[in-house]
C-alpha positions, 0 to 999 in steps of 0.5 A: 285688680286685687290688693292686699291690706286695708285701703286707708286703714282699719276700724282702729283708724286710718288715713283717707289719703290712701283711699283717694290714691286707691280711687285714682289708681284702681277705682271704686265700685258702686255702693250696691256692689261693694258690701260693708264689712264691720270688721278688719279684713284678715287677708288680701282682698279676693274678687268676692271682696270687691263685688258680690251678689247673694241669693236667698234664703236670707241667713238665720240670726247669727249666721253670715249667709256668705255661702249663698254669695258669689263674686261678680264683675262690676258694671262700672268703676268710678275714678278720681282725676286728682288728689292731694293732701293739705296740712295746716290751717292756712293751707286748708283755707287757701285750698277751699 
């Protein structure tokens, strides 16, 4: 499933509850599949943003090397059964 926007927020802040919703509804890939991007995405996710693999050669300094990468289908998706939000000190203590 491809989605638009930044799940749970951006580099400028966010809401972790949306990440839990995504893990429940869509699922997460293994960390070896999803590559970390240190900037806000400018458009909707595509298949390569969900899971990719890259082949040599390694990119030169200052290059991203994405021309050597391609989308792959994840072998395993991870889901959570339930999620909820807790607000307030007393409610947080009770949840723990």
